[in-house]
C-alpha positions in Angstrom: 50.5 17.5 -51.4 48.6 18.7 -48.5 45.7 16.6 -47.4 42.8 18.5 -46.1 41.0 17.4 -43.1 37.2 16.7 -43.8 35.0 19.1 -42.0 32.1 16.8 -41.5 30.3 17.3 -38.2 29.0 14.0 -36.9 25.3 14.3 -35.5 25.0 14.9 -31.9 22.6 12.6 -30.1 19.5 14.7 -29.2 18.8 14.4 -25.5 15.4 13.4 -24.6 13.9 15.8 -22.1 10.8 15.8 -20.2 8.3 18.1 -21.7 6.0 19.2 -18.6 3.2 20.3 -21.1 3.3 17.0 -22.8 3.1 15.0 -19.6 0.3 17.1 -18.1 -1.8 16.5 -21.7 -1.5 13.0 -21.6 -2.5 12.5 -17.8 -5.5 15.1 -18.7 -6.5 13.3 -21.9 -6.8 9.8 -19.7 -7.9 11.5 -16.3 -10.9 9.3 -16.4 -8.8 6.1 -16.5 -6.8 7.4 -13.3 -10.0 8.1 -11.4 -11.3 4.8 -12.1 -8.4 2.5 -11.4 -7.5 4.6 -8.2 -11.3 4.6 -7.0 -11.6 1.2 -7.6 -8.9 0.0 -5.6 -9.5 2.6 -2.8 -12.9 1.2 -2.6 -11.5 -2.4 -2.4 -9.2 -1.0 0.7 -12.0 0.3 2.3 -14.2 -2.8 2.2 -11.2 -5.0 3.4 -10.5 -2.4 6.4 -14.2 -2.5 7.3 -14.6 -6.2 7.6 -15.8 -7.5 10.7 -13.3 -9.3 13.2 -13.0 -10.1 16.6 -10.6 -7.8 19.0 -8.2 -9.6 20.7 -6.9 -8.7 23.9 -3.2 -9.7 25.6 -2.4 -9.9 29.0 0.8 -10.9 30.7 2.6 -12.0 34.2 6.3 -12.2 34.9 8.3 -14.7 36.8 11.6 -15.5 37.4 12.9 -19.0 37.4 16.1 -19.7 39.1 17.1 -22.9 37.2 20.5 -23.8 35.4 21.1 -22.8 31.5 20.7 -26.8 30.9 17.2 -26.9 32.4 15.9 -23.4 31.4 14.6 -24.5 27.8 12.8 -27.5 29.3 11.3 -25.7 32.6 9.9 -22.8 30.2 8.6 -25.6 27.5 6.6 -27.2 30.7 4.2 -24.2 30.9 2.7 -25.1 27.4 2.4 -28.9 28.5 -1.2 -30.6 28.6 -0.4 -31.5 32.7 -0.6 -27.6 33.1 -3.2 -26.5 30.6 -5.7 -29.2 31.9 -5.2 -27.4 35.3 -6.1 -24.1 34.1 -9.1 -25.6 32.3 -10.5 -27.2 35.2 -10.4 -24.3 37.3 -11.4 -21.6 35.2 -14.1 -23.9 33.6 -13.0 -23.0 30.0 -15.0 -24.6 27.0 -11.4 -25.4 25.1 -8.9 -27.9 24.5 -5.5 -28.0 25.9 -4.3 -27.5 22.0 -6.5 -24.5 21.7 -5.3 -22.9 24.9 -1.9 -23.4 23.9 -2.4 -21.5 21.1 -3.2 -18.6 23.4 -0.2 -18.8 25.5 3.1 -17.5 24.6 6.5 -17.4 26.5 9.3 -15.1 26.2 12.7 -14.5 28.1 13.6 -10.9 28.7 16.8 -10.3 27.6 17.9 -13.8 28.0 17.7 -13.5 31.5 15.6 -15.5 34.1 12.9 -13.4 33.8 10.3 -15.1 31.7 7.0 -13.5 30.3 3.7 -15.4 30.0 1.4 -13.8 27.8 -2.1 -14.8 26.8 -4.3 -13.5 23.9 -8.1 -13.9 24.2 -11.2 -11.9 23.0 -12.1 -10.8 26.9 -9.2 -8.7 28.6 -10.5 -10.2 31.8 -10.4 -13.6 31.0 -6.8 -13.2 29.4 -5.6 -12.0 32.6 -7.1 -15.0 34.6 -6.0 -17.2 32.4 -2.3 -15.9 32.3 -2.5 -15.9 36.4 -3.9 -19.4 36.4 -1.5 -20.7 34.3 1.3 -19.5 36.5 -0.1 -21.1 39.4 -0.8 -24.3 37.7 2.9 -24.0 36.3 4.6 -23.7 39.6 2.9 -26.6 41.4 3.6 -29.1 38.7 7.4 -27.7 38.4 7.5 -28.4 42.1 6.3 -31.9 41.8 7.5 -33.2 38.5 11.1 -31.0 38.5 11.2 -30.6 42.5 11.8 -26.8 41.4 10.6 -24.6 44.0 12.5 -21.6 42.6 9.8 -20.1 40.7 8.6 -16.7 41.8 5.9 -14.4 40.8 7.1 -10.8 39.8 4.2 -9.0 38.4 0.4 -10.7 38.1 -1.3 -10.2 35.1 -4.1 -7.6 34.5 -6.9 -6.8 32.1 -5.8 -4.4 29.2 -8.8 -2.6 28.0 -6.8 -2.0 24.6 -7.2 -4.5 22.0 -4.0 -5.5 20.2 -5.4 -5.7 16.8 -7.1 -2.3 16.6 -7.8 -0.9 12.9 -6.0 1.4 11.3 -6.2 3.3 7.9 -3.0 2.0 6.6 -4.5 -0.3 3.9 -6.6 2.4 2.7 -3.8 4.8 2.0 -1.6 1.7 0.5 -4.8 1.0 -1.8 -4.9 4.7 -2.9 -1.2 4.9 -3.7 -1.2 1.6 -5.6 -4.1 2.7 -8.0 -2.8 6.0 -8.5 0.8 4.6 -9.7 -0.6 1.8 -11.6 -3.2 4.2 -13.4 -0.6 6.6 -13.9 1.8 3.8 -15.4 -1.0 2.2 -17.7 -1.9 6.0 -18.9 1.9 6.6 -20.1 2.0 3.1 -21.7 -1.2 3.7 -23.4 0.4 6.8 -25.0 3.5 5.3 -26.0 1.7 3.0 -27.8 -0.6 5.4 -29.6 1.1 5.8 -32.9 -2.0 8.6 -34.2 -0.1 12.1 -34.9 -2.0 14.8 -32.9 0.6 17.6 -32.0 3.2 19.5 -33.8 5.8 17.8 -31.9 4.5 14.6 -33.1 5.2 15.5 -36.6 8.6 17.0 -35.6 9.7 13.7 -33.5 8.7 11.5 -36.5 9.8 13.2 -39.6 13.0 14.9 -38.0 11.7 18.4 -39.1 11.2 21.6 -37.6 7.9 23.3 -38.6 8.0 26.7 -40.1 4.3 27.3 -39.7 0.8 26.4 -39.1 -1.8 26.7 -41.5 -5.3 27.3 -39.3 -8.3 25.5 -39.9 -10.8 27.6 -41.8 -14.6 26.7 -40.8 -16.9 26.7 -43.9 -18.8 29.7 -42.6 -15.7 31.6 -42.6 -15.1 30.7 -46.2 -18.1 32.2 -47.8 -17.7 36.0 -48.3 -21.2 36.6 -47.6 -21.1 39.8 -50.4 -23.7 40.5 -52.7 -23.0 39.8 -56.4 -21.9 42.9 -58.4 -24.3 43.9 -61.2 -22.7 45.1 -64.3 -23.0 48.8 -64.4 -24.5 50.7 -67.2 -22.3 53.3 -68.9 -23.9 55.4 -71.6 -22.0 56.0 -74.6 -22.0 59.4 -76.4 -20.9 60.2 -79.7 -18.8 63.5 -80.3 -18.9 64.9 -83.9 -15.5 66.3 -85.3 
């Protein structure tokens, strides 16, 4: 006997496609929520960016230190020691402490070479340059007295820089706007996915798995009334005809 092959067709998995119309309708339905969240975060970004903060200026001087690699770390660390900082405070008559002045001074080497950059940050550009130059002068004297190091040469003195290093930008505002837009749109689609009410034809098709054949429009009450007058029964005259 021949066996018949089953002609049963397995159901294919329906691929979900993004319906642009539904996406736009979802966004339009909760456009107030998107505008509210985006506006609040943008306003917070503007307030944060407009907060008052002191301007900071930086000035630097370059020196060259002819010392062995074993001594280089010690020689550079000497710049920020109290023995040097006290001389700077005394010379410039600064109203600060050696610890506070140390936080304003930075030491960096240029490409691991003998050239060293002494940078100073301060709220006054002229004072920043004065501190940098006074620090190098005091450092050279202390290094000569304590380490007998005479090979420190000044390459470039510090000059006042008129542009602050912490100038404000609108980057935080743009970030707040984009964050608010992304969060609000994500929340909109989350609320839409949790909403189980049926509003459109596609909702019925997705829930029941049926295709709609037609749609009955809603008839308003005023259209349901015919508005016609009642038809009165007509008077019919009857006559008798003789045979």
